[in-house]
C-alpha angles and dihedrals in degrees: 000000000000137000135197125225106209128191140143127250135176121260097259092053099053099092094043093049094044093053092044094050091052091048090048091056110277114144093217141345125220124196127201139161108281088204096050115143091020136096089264095056109135128212111236099187129052127216118285111289093014130096121262113260093232140007092237145335118300090229115028127193111216121201114193114197111219139163112279093246094053117129096237098194090049093050091048090050091052091048091048091053091049094052094035094235133122115270112256113273091223137017139168125230114205132178120244110205120223115257142160099274094190091054091044091053094045092050089065091068113066127177114273121213111209124196116315101310112034135077118181113200141167111240094251092061097051109116111246093003127262134252096225113237096357092100140340112290112266120264118260117213089338093309127120106252116221113194111213125161118198112263146146098297122078118255129072098147095254099096115088093235093054091044092051091054092047090051091050091051091046092053100040112031112093099171133272097058125136107232135192121196105197112196091018100180107178090001094246096136093045091049091048090052091051093048089050091058107267111166093223135002127197117195117198131184140158094219118083090207090055091050091051090047091050091050092050094046092047089054092048090053095042095235128136116235130176098226118195139170117236089250093058123091113290119249123242115276112282139214091239129025119187122189118179101177129111136290098262096051091044089054092050095042096049097109092046096046092047090053091052092059114086117227106280090017126126132246123204120192128186139162091082129130112228091253092054097053100087093047093050093046089057089059090066106059093160091061126057096229119185135170104273100181140340129215129182094339096317126109131208116209122204135174147147124257112239115246 
């Protein structure tokens, strides 16, 4: 059995107390906004491409996970001595029931049906299991199953920007296209394009972890991808180029992404807040980009390169 020792500290004391609690014997320490769900709740993260409004919450609630038989006042006294700060005047001690932590974590990631033809699922939800890499995952209710376990690289299908790109691919790919996924992350868009019948798919990213994740996920789904780092030679222009990144990189990469689209080919951009869409579209004069669809404050742009 486990318990949590819970108390509130000011912003500048969070790191010192967290380190001290761990050194004093806590198994882990969790921090959260002590004013959450109130008028004083503070945003910790800024919008994509913009700085965070603050380095932490003004009042932070710390929850130290300890064995149920821990002497909480004694542990807090040891931690206070370690970080040279007064022990908290008040704290709560609450019981944490035992549970299957693996099952609890896995239950957070449910299968996601996308459009008419795709079904994104963690491996543990795939009906009947799957011998990774031996063959393509079996179809589910007539949809192409894409097995994707959460990992370090961005892209599990749950974020609105990823979902918008998946929906675009589901509605527009007819098979035989040459596709480039620029900023591939986990490889989910590239794998989806391959499962939807693309003749060739090139997945490109700047992050070595993303490239490794894309390789692993391609093997699990038994699809062939041409995986390249951004510093490698560029592929030939493609019929479809998808870039699910963020506004600032899409602005900077405009000349490169335009060049990767074959004449008459299509460009799909995502990672844009609704208010950023018009500005980014103007960065691509060679392609008639228009808002294709919006979801939860995010916009997907799509257009055809002029011949």
